[in-house]
Every structure is written in structure tokens, then in C-alpha cells.
py3Dmol code that shows the C-alpha trace and the ligand (Angstrom):
import py3Dmol

protein = """\
ATOM      1  CA  MET A   1      81.806 125.475  27.180  1.00  0.00           C
ATOM      2  CA  ASN A   2      79.867 127.471  29.749  1.00  0.00           C
ATOM      3  CA  GLU A   3      80.583 131.113  28.764  1.00  0.00           C
ATOM      4  CA  LEU A   4      78.991 133.598  31.160  1.00  0.00           C
ATOM      5  CA  ARG A   5      76.190 135.568  29.703  1.00  0.00           C
ATOM      6  CA  TYR A   6      74.249 138.645  30.939  1.00  0.00           C
ATOM      7  CA  PRO A   7      70.534 138.907  30.218  1.00  0.00           C
ATOM      8  CA  LEU A   8      70.653 142.463  29.006  1.00  0.00           C
ATOM      9  CA  VAL A   9      67.231 144.259  29.131  1.00  0.00           C
ATOM     10  CA  GLY A  10      68.239 147.847  29.170  1.00  0.00           C
ATOM     11  CA  PHE A  11      71.299 149.867  27.881  1.00  0.00           C
ATOM     12  CA  ASP A  12      71.456 153.561  28.556  1.00  0.00           C
ATOM     13  CA  ARG A  13      74.515 155.586  27.584  1.00  0.00           C
ATOM     14  CA  LEU A  14      75.856 159.013  28.538  1.00  0.00           C
ATOM     15  CA  ARG A  15      74.029 159.408  31.852  1.00  0.00           C
ATOM     16  CA  MET A  16      75.454 162.313  33.817  1.00  0.00           C
ATOM     17  CA  GLU A  17      75.760 161.920  37.655  1.00  0.00           C
ATOM     18  CA  THR A  18      72.854 159.446  37.735  1.00  0.00           C
ATOM     19  CA  ASP A  19      73.466 156.446  40.078  1.00  0.00           C
ATOM     20  CA  GLY A  20      77.208 156.954  39.766  1.00  0.00           C
ATOM     21  CA  GLU A  21      79.813 159.691  39.382  1.00  0.00           C
ATOM     22  CA  GLY A  22      80.578 161.295  36.067  1.00  0.00           C
ATOM     23  CA  VAL A  23      79.391 159.728  32.777  1.00  0.00           C
ATOM     24  CA  THR A  24      78.014 156.191  33.232  1.00  0.00           C
ATOM     25  CA  THR A  25      76.381 153.596  31.054  1.00  0.00           C
ATOM     26  CA  LEU A  26      73.521 151.658  32.660  1.00  0.00           C
ATOM     27  CA  VAL A  27      73.418 148.031  31.786  1.00  0.00           C
ATOM     28  CA  ALA A  28      70.187 146.571  33.234  1.00  0.00           C
ATOM     29  CA  GLY A  29      70.012 142.768  33.724  1.00  0.00           C
ATOM     30  CA  GLY A  30      66.994 140.613  33.879  1.00  0.00           C
ATOM     31  CA  GLY A  31      65.782 138.546  36.920  1.00  0.00           C
ATOM     32  CA  CYS A  32      64.978 139.454  40.466  1.00  0.00           C
ATOM     33  CA  PRO A  33      63.991 137.326  43.476  1.00  0.00           C
ATOM     34  CA  LEU A  34      61.633 140.046  44.812  1.00  0.00           C
ATOM     35  CA  SER A  35      58.096 141.000  43.798  1.00  0.00           C
ATOM     36  CA  CYS A  36      57.847 144.688  44.658  1.00  0.00           C
ATOM     37  CA  HIS A  37      54.305 145.951  44.163  1.00  0.00           C
ATOM     38  CA  TYR A  38      55.382 148.967  42.154  1.00  0.00           C
ATOM     39  CA  CYS A  39      58.147 147.261  40.044  1.00  0.00           C
ATOM     40  CA  ILE A  40      58.207 148.672  36.600  1.00  0.00           C
ATOM     41  CA  ASN A  41      61.154 146.489  35.611  1.00  0.00           C
ATOM     42  CA  LYS A  42      59.180 143.230  35.641  1.00  0.00           C
ATOM     43  CA  LYS A  43      56.482 144.774  33.486  1.00  0.00           C
ATOM     44  CA  LEU A  44      59.196 145.965  31.018  1.00  0.00           C
ATOM     45  CA  LEU A  45      60.854 142.555  31.122  1.00  0.00           C
ATOM     46  CA  ALA A  46      57.567 140.799  30.302  1.00  0.00           C
ATOM     47  CA  LYS A  47      57.310 142.934  27.167  1.00  0.00           C
ATOM     48  CA  ALA A  48      61.037 142.779  26.125  1.00  0.00           C
ATOM     49  CA  PRO A  49      62.865 139.483  26.321  1.00  0.00           C
ATOM     50  CA  ALA A  50      66.405 139.762  27.361  1.00  0.00           C
ATOM     51  CA  GLU A  51      69.368 139.573  24.843  1.00  0.00           C
ATOM     52  CA  HIS A  52      72.152 137.442  26.408  1.00  0.00           C
ATOM     53  CA  VAL A  53      75.507 139.013  25.889  1.00  0.00           C
ATOM     54  CA  THR A  54      79.000 137.639  26.748  1.00  0.00           C
ATOM     55  CA  VAL A  55      81.546 139.586  28.811  1.00  0.00           C
ATOM     56  CA  SER A  56      83.538 140.572  25.757  1.00  0.00           C
ATOM     57  CA  GLU A  57      80.394 141.603  23.830  1.00  0.00           C
ATOM     58  CA  LEU A  58      79.230 143.870  26.646  1.00  0.00           C
ATOM     59  CA  TYR A  59      82.764 145.265  27.092  1.00  0.00           C
ATOM     60  CA  LYS A  60      82.913 146.086  23.309  1.00  0.00           C
ATOM     61  CA  ARG A  61      79.607 147.953  23.539  1.00  0.00           C
ATOM     62  CA  VAL A  62      80.334 150.054  26.545  1.00  0.00           C
ATOM     63  CA  SER A  63      83.927 150.862  25.432  1.00  0.00           C
ATOM     64  CA  ILE A  64      82.623 153.336  22.942  1.00  0.00           C
ATOM     65  CA  ASP A  65      82.449 155.742  25.872  1.00  0.00           C
ATOM     66  CA  ASP A  66      85.804 154.939  27.226  1.00  0.00           C
ATOM     67  CA  LEU A  67      87.084 158.540  26.858  1.00  0.00           C
ATOM     68  CA  TYR A  68      84.043 159.913  28.730  1.00  0.00           C
ATOM     69  CA  PHE A  69      84.472 157.430  31.517  1.00  0.00           C
ATOM     70  CA  ARG A  70      88.133 158.376  31.975  1.00  0.00           C
ATOM     71  CA  ALA A  71      87.621 162.072  31.729  1.00  0.00           C
ATOM     72  CA  THR A  72      84.707 162.192  34.309  1.00  0.00           C
ATOM     73  CA  GLY A  73      85.559 159.400  36.667  1.00  0.00           C
ATOM     74  CA  GLY A  74      82.538 157.519  35.382  1.00  0.00           C
ATOM     75  CA  GLY A  75      82.041 153.989  34.230  1.00  0.00           C
ATOM     76  CA  VAL A  76      79.401 151.267  34.031  1.00  0.00           C
ATOM     77  CA  THR A  77      76.415 150.827  36.348  1.00  0.00           C
ATOM     78  CA  PHE A  78      74.874 147.308  36.580  1.00  0.00           C
ATOM     79  CA  GLY A  79      71.169 147.588  37.397  1.00  0.00           C
ATOM     80  CA  GLY A  80      68.148 145.453  36.994  1.00  0.00           C
ATOM     81  CA  GLY A  81      66.289 143.530  37.911  1.00  0.00           C
ATOM     82  CA  GLU A  82      68.748 142.409  40.586  1.00  0.00           C
ATOM     83  CA  SER A  83      72.274 143.073  39.331  1.00  0.00           C
ATOM     84  CA  LEU A  84      74.025 140.870  41.958  1.00  0.00           C
ATOM     85  CA  LEU A  85      72.301 137.766  40.638  1.00  0.00           C
ATOM     86  CA  HIS A  86      74.964 138.068  37.991  1.00  0.00           C
ATOM     87  CA  ALA A  87      77.890 138.420  40.321  1.00  0.00           C
ATOM     88  CA  SER A  88      80.302 136.034  38.447  1.00  0.00           C
ATOM     89  CA  PHE A  89      79.585 137.934  35.280  1.00  0.00           C
ATOM     90  CA  ILE A  90      80.333 141.265  36.860  1.00  0.00           C
ATOM     91  CA  LYS A  91      83.570 139.974  38.364  1.00  0.00           C
ATOM     92  CA  GLU A  92      84.787 138.748  34.972  1.00  0.00           C
ATOM     93  CA  PHE A  93      83.687 142.001  33.353  1.00  0.00           C
ATOM     94  CA  ARG A  94      85.686 144.019  35.798  1.00  0.00           C
ATOM     95  CA  GLY A  95      88.721 141.936  34.910  1.00  0.00           C
ATOM     96  CA  LEU A  96      88.480 143.310  31.263  1.00  0.00           C
ATOM     97  CA  CYS A  97      87.880 146.999  32.226  1.00  0.00           C
ATOM     98  CA  PRO A  98      90.622 149.685  32.489  1.00  0.00           C
ATOM     99  CA  SER A  99      91.318 150.410  36.216  1.00  0.00           C
ATOM    100  CA  GLU A 100      90.144 154.053  35.604  1.00  0.00           C
ATOM    101  CA  TRP A 101      86.616 152.998  35.090  1.00  0.00           C
ATOM    102  CA  ASN A 102      84.316 152.810  38.120  1.00  0.00           C
ATOM    103  CA  ILE A 103      81.902 149.910  38.339  1.00  0.00           C
ATOM    104  CA  TYR A 104      78.602 150.560  40.150  1.00  0.00           C
ATOM    105  CA  ALA A 105      75.930 148.040  41.210  1.00  0.00           C
ATOM    106  CA  GLU A 106      72.286 148.957  42.057  1.00  0.00           C
ATOM    107  CA  THR A 107      71.023 146.162  44.267  1.00  0.00           C
ATOM    108  CA  SER A 108      68.303 145.204  46.752  1.00  0.00           C
ATOM    109  CA  LEU A 109      70.786 142.750  48.316  1.00  0.00           C
ATOM    110  CA  ALA A 110      68.220 139.953  48.163  1.00  0.00           C
ATOM    111  CA  VAL A 111      70.841 137.486  46.998  1.00  0.00           C
ATOM    112  CA  PRO A 112      72.969 134.721  48.573  1.00  0.00           C
ATOM    113  CA  ARG A 113      75.936 136.048  50.725  1.00  0.00           C
ATOM    114  CA  GLU A 114      78.371 134.327  48.322  1.00  0.00           C
ATOM    115  CA  ASN A 115      77.310 136.767  45.601  1.00  0.00           C
ATOM    116  CA  ILE A 116      78.144 139.746  47.841  1.00  0.00           C
ATOM    117  CA  LEU A 117      81.562 138.310  48.542  1.00  0.00           C
ATOM    118  CA  CYS A 118      82.127 137.523  44.858  1.00  0.00           C
ATOM    119  CA  VAL A 119      81.738 141.195  43.784  1.00  0.00           C
ATOM    120  CA  CYS A 120      83.399 142.926  46.719  1.00  0.00           C
ATOM    121  CA  ASP A 121      86.605 143.584  44.894  1.00  0.00           C
ATOM    122  CA  ALA A 122      84.938 143.963  41.435  1.00  0.00           C
ATOM    123  CA  VAL A 123      82.391 146.660  42.205  1.00  0.00           C
ATOM    124  CA  ASP A 124      83.672 150.053  43.309  1.00  0.00           C
ATOM    125  CA  TYR A 125      80.370 151.470  44.635  1.00  0.00           C
ATOM    126  CA  PHE A 126      77.186 149.870  45.756  1.00  0.00           C
ATOM    127  CA  ILE A 127      73.779 151.685  45.538  1.00  0.00           C
ATOM    128  CA  VAL A 128      71.361 149.729  47.767  1.00  0.00           C
ATOM    129  CA  ASP A 129      67.604 150.119  47.660  1.00  0.00           C
ATOM    130  CA  CYS A 130      66.676 148.809  51.087  1.00  0.00           C
ATOM    131  CA  LYS A 131      62.866 149.372  50.678  1.00  0.00           C
ATOM    132  CA  ASP A 132      62.197 149.575  54.417  1.00  0.00           C
ATOM    133  CA  MET A 133      63.989 148.319  57.477  1.00  0.00           C
ATOM    134  CA  ASN A 134      60.716 147.177  59.180  1.00  0.00           C
ATOM    135  CA  PRO A 135      60.459 143.409  58.446  1.00  0.00           C
ATOM    136  CA  ASP A 136      56.652 143.586  58.138  1.00  0.00           C
ATOM    137  CA  ILE A 137      56.588 146.534  55.715  1.00  0.00           C
ATOM    138  CA  TYR A 138      59.483 144.978  53.706  1.00  0.00           C
ATOM    139  CA  HIS A 139      57.709 141.595  53.400  1.00  0.00           C
ATOM    140  CA  ARG A 140      54.328 143.147  52.565  1.00  0.00           C
ATOM    141  CA  TYR A 141      55.952 145.277  49.801  1.00  0.00           C
ATOM    142  CA  THR A 142      58.460 142.875  48.336  1.00  0.00           C
ATOM    143  CA  GLY A 143      57.349 139.436  49.305  1.00  0.00           C
ATOM    144  CA  GLY A 144      60.911 138.829  50.569  1.00  0.00           C
ATOM    145  CA  GLU A 145      62.573 138.647  53.982  1.00  0.00           C
ATOM    146  CA  GLU A 146      64.152 141.832  55.407  1.00  0.00           C
ATOM    147  CA  ASN A 147      66.629 139.892  57.503  1.00  0.00           C
ATOM    148  CA  LEU A 148      68.388 138.576  54.338  1.00  0.00           C
ATOM    149  CA  MET A 149      68.810 142.161  53.124  1.00  0.00           C
ATOM    150  CA  GLU A 150      69.984 143.268  56.564  1.00  0.00           C
ATOM    151  CA  GLU A 151      72.539 140.523  57.064  1.00  0.00           C
ATOM    152  CA  ASN A 152      73.924 141.178  53.508  1.00  0.00           C
ATOM    153  CA  LEU A 153      74.124 144.880  54.269  1.00  0.00           C
ATOM    154  CA  LYS A 154      76.123 144.134  57.416  1.00  0.00           C
ATOM    155  CA  LEU A 155      78.384 141.859  55.334  1.00  0.00           C
ATOM    156  CA  LEU A 156      78.834 144.540  52.623  1.00  0.00           C
ATOM    157  CA  LEU A 157      79.744 147.171  55.220  1.00  0.00           C
ATOM    158  CA  ASP A 158      82.246 144.863  56.882  1.00  0.00           C
ATOM    159  CA  SER A 159      83.761 143.553  53.644  1.00  0.00           C
ATOM    160  CA  CYS A 160      83.836 146.674  51.488  1.00  0.00           C
ATOM    161  CA  GLY A 161      83.512 149.595  53.896  1.00  0.00           C
ATOM    162  CA  PRO A 162      80.784 152.229  54.378  1.00  0.00           C
ATOM    163  CA  GLU A 163      82.440 154.721  52.004  1.00  0.00           C
ATOM    164  CA  ARG A 164      81.614 152.318  49.118  1.00  0.00           C
ATOM    165  CA  VAL A 165      77.949 151.887  50.066  1.00  0.00           C
ATOM    166  CA  ARG A 166      75.039 154.304  49.537  1.00  0.00           C
ATOM    167  CA  VAL A 167      71.598 153.214  50.788  1.00  0.00           C
ATOM    168  CA  ARG A 168      68.439 154.654  49.330  1.00  0.00           C
ATOM    169  CA  VAL A 169      65.360 154.700  51.513  1.00  0.00           C
ATOM    170  CA  PRO A 170      62.068 155.177  49.630  1.00  0.00           C
ATOM    171  CA  LEU A 171      58.806 156.537  50.810  1.00  0.00           C
ATOM    172  CA  ILE A 172      56.430 153.966  49.256  1.00  0.00           C
ATOM    173  CA  PRO A 173      52.780 155.114  48.800  1.00  0.00           C
ATOM    174  CA  GLY A 174      50.431 152.818  50.726  1.00  0.00           C
ATOM    175  CA  TYR A 175      53.245 150.851  52.342  1.00  0.00           C
ATOM    176  CA  ASN A 176      55.234 153.139  54.661  1.00  0.00           C
ATOM    177  CA  THR A 177      55.048 156.580  56.131  1.00  0.00           C
ATOM    178  CA  PRO A 178      57.591 159.491  56.539  1.00  0.00           C
ATOM    179  CA  GLU A 179      57.960 158.194  60.150  1.00  0.00           C
ATOM    180  CA  ASP A 180      58.741 154.674  58.930  1.00  0.00           C
ATOM    181  CA  GLN A 181      61.233 156.157  56.533  1.00  0.00           C
ATOM    182  CA  ALA A 182      62.860 158.151  59.294  1.00  0.00           C
ATOM    183  CA  LYS A 183      63.074 154.952  61.476  1.00  0.00           C
ATOM    184  CA  SER A 184      64.740 153.090  58.631  1.00  0.00           C
ATOM    185  CA  ALA A 185      67.272 155.850  58.245  1.00  0.00           C
ATOM    186  CA  GLN A 186      68.052 155.731  61.982  1.00  0.00           C
ATOM    187  CA  SER A 187      68.468 151.934  61.903  1.00  0.00           C
ATOM    188  CA  LEU A 188      70.881 152.276  58.951  1.00  0.00           C
ATOM    189  CA  ARG A 189      72.955 154.955  60.803  1.00  0.00           C
ATOM    190  CA  GLU A 190      73.117 152.602  63.818  1.00  0.00           C
ATOM    191  CA  MET A 191      74.484 149.908  61.506  1.00  0.00           C
ATOM    192  CA  GLY A 192      77.280 152.281  60.343  1.00  0.00           C
ATOM    193  CA  VAL A 193      75.769 153.452  57.020  1.00  0.00           C
ATOM    194  CA  SER A 194      77.025 156.976  56.368  1.00  0.00           C
ATOM    195  CA  LYS A 195      75.553 157.662  52.993  1.00  0.00           C
ATOM    196  CA  ILE A 196      71.732 157.655  53.209  1.00  0.00           C
ATOM    197  CA  GLU A 197      69.382 159.111  50.607  1.00  0.00           C
ATOM    198  CA  LEU A 198      65.726 159.532  51.283  1.00  0.00           C
ATOM    199  CA  PHE A 199      63.415 159.734  48.269  1.00  0.00           C
ATOM    200  CA  ASN A 200      59.834 159.271  47.227  1.00  0.00           C
ATOM    201  CA  TYR A 201      58.675 156.597  44.828  1.00  0.00           C
ATOM    202  CA  VAL A 202      56.762 158.300  41.974  1.00  0.00           C
ATOM    203  CA  ILE A 203      54.016 155.950  40.828  1.00  0.00           C
ATOM    204  CA  ARG A 204      53.137 156.081  37.160  1.00  0.00           C
ATOM    205  CA  ASP A 205      50.663 154.038  35.302  1.00  0.00           C
ATOM    206  CA  THR A 206      52.855 151.948  32.983  1.00  0.00           C
ATOM    207  CA  GLU A 207      50.016 149.978  31.371  1.00  0.00           C
TER     208      GLU A 207
END
"""
ligand_1 = """\
8
SF4
S 63.974 144.770 43.686
Fe 63.711 146.124 41.890
S 63.578 144.793 40.113
Fe 63.253 143.535 41.934
S 61.044 143.449 42.100
Fe 61.782 145.148 43.417
S 61.690 146.968 42.069
Fe 61.576 145.131 40.775
"""
view = py3Dmol.view(width=600, height=400)
view.addModel(protein, "pdb")
view.setStyle({"model": 0}, {"cartoon": {"style": "trace"}})
view.addModel(ligand_1, "xyz")
view.setStyle({"model": 1}, {"stick": {}})
view.zoomTo()
view.show()
């Protein structure tokens, strides 16, 4: 029997107003198709092999905070790695959760479009890290193709609506400038994104 499993590499409870409303639990999953230069997750992953949990096992673990989720409008945030690689798992997990919980997904959108469609009804809010909207900067920093992210963002906006999508635009040392960041924000506004967050990557030596 092929029971869905989630490669759990991080579990962080009782976060307040961090990448989600109210109290959330972050469940970080392994795996990502991109190779961002400053990725700390891949370094962490290399050190800590993933524990593969079933939907009911994960549900049992996060349920300990059920009352906090209900009282604050919080819930569970799927992060990574790339959370939407595990779209079928997230969909099944949502099916177990009380409707009062909110499900958040942090994503770069570097996944097949089927994955986006799969989670459209399962995820309440999407937090997208777009890196940069300039294809050259995007490719140089991530090794991936910007047009996949952009096409998936259009799909997400059309399928789920802009009120459920927040896009984060980083200033990435050595890769883009404040002017590039402002251009990305402008492109996003033209696409219909209404929730845009500019921020700076803080580079730490994790060795
Ligand atoms: S998208 Fe995130 S997890 Fe993937 S390589 Fe980039 S920083 Fe790392």
C-alpha cells in the first residue's frame, strides 16, 4: 500500500504571527528543485536526514496545539525545502483538519502546475518567495527558470484569488539591487498581486 509520507526536517511550535496569522506550527519538508546560493535549508538537510511521517502521524503531532489554533485563527504552515512538492500529502492532511485551522504554504512555485491545482482548495494562504522577477537574476541565483514561477503565480492568482497570495521579494546581496527589487514589485502589481512584502536576506555563516 502506498501511504503518503512527508519528509519532515523541521517542526516548530507556537510561532506567533510568523508566516501565518495567530499561532502556527511550522512543518518543514525536505526536497527542493532549486539551488539558491544562500539556501540554509539544504545545508541543514545534509546534516539531518528527514523523518518520513504519515498524514495521521503529522496530524497527531500538530493537534496538541488545537486550542491555540482555534483561539487565534492560526494553524499549520508547510515550509521547506519546497512545500508544494508534497501537494498530495497537504491535500490529504487538510482533509483531516478541523475547518477552523488555517493551512499556509511557503513556496517558490518551482513545481509542476498540477501541484498548484492540487492544493488550491487545501491551502488557505500562500506565501510565495519569488526571488526576483528578472529571468537572468532569477536563474543566476536559483539555477531555475523564472518563467515557471511566473506562470505558476498567474495560475495561483487566477485559481485561488489574490487575497490568498502574499509574495515576498528579497534583496539578495550580490545578486540584485534595490532598483531590481522595486522593478520586481512593480511587475507583481501589474500581474494583480496586492500583498507584496519587500525584505532583505540576512546572510549568516552557517558552517
Ligand atoms: S527555494 Fe528555498 S529551499 Fe529551495 S533552494 Fe531556494 S532557499 Fe533553498
